[in-house]
C-alpha positions in Angstrom: 2.7 3.8 -12.6 0.9 5.8 -10.6 -1.1 7.3 -12.8 -2.3 3.8 -13.9 -2.7 2.1 -9.9 -4.9 5.5 -10.1 -6.9 4.6 -12.9 -6.9 0.8 -13.0 -7.1 0.5 -9.4 -5.4 -2.9 -10.3 -2.1 -4.3 -7.7 1.6 -4.7 -8.6 1.2 -7.6 -10.8 -1.2 -6.7 -13.0 0.3 -3.0 -13.5 3.5 -5.0 -14.5 1.5 -7.1 -17.1 -0.2 -4.0 -18.5 2.7 -1.7 -18.3 5.9 -4.3 -19.4 7.9 -3.4 -15.9 8.8 -5.7 -14.0 6.2 -6.1 -10.7 9.4 -5.7 -8.6 10.0 -1.8 -10.5 6.2 -1.7 -9.5 6.5 -2.1 -6.3 9.4 0.0 -5.7 8.1 3.2 -7.3 4.7 2.4 -5.8 6.5 2.2 -2.1 8.5 5.5 -3.6 5.1 7.2 -4.1 3.6 6.2 -1.1 0.8 4.1 -1.9 -1.3 2.2 0.0 -1.2 -2.0 -0.8 -5.2 -2.5 -3.0 -6.7 -4.0 -0.1 -6.6 -0.9 1.9 -8.4 0.8 -0.6 -11.9 1.1 -1.3 -12.8 -0.4 -4.1 -15.2 1.3 -5.5 -14.1 5.4 -4.6 -10.3 4.2 -4.3 -10.6 5.8 -0.7 -7.8 5.0 1.8 -10.5 2.8 4.4 -8.4 1.2 6.7 -5.6 2.9 8.4 -1.9 1.6 8.9 -1.2 -0.9 11.2 1.9 0.9 12.9 1.2 3.1 15.9 3.1 5.6 16.9 2.3 5.2 21.1 4.0 2.3 23.0 3.9 1.5 26.4 7.0 -0.6 27.3 6.4 -1.2 31.7 9.4 -2.9 33.7 8.7 -5.9 34.0 5.6 -8.2 32.4 2.3 -7.2 34.4 2.7 -3.9 35.5 
């Protein structure tokens, strides 16, 4: 499944149609192998162009406006 994703650069629904595997199973396999979403990849090269939205740093204050 990972090779198919790298080869065709398609999302889970199209990969499911090509391989005959249910879409939910395809998404679980891709998540297990930490494959980024298609929207985060460069369409030509397939390289990761967008960083993850989650950040490792949170600044919490005691009161709003501090």
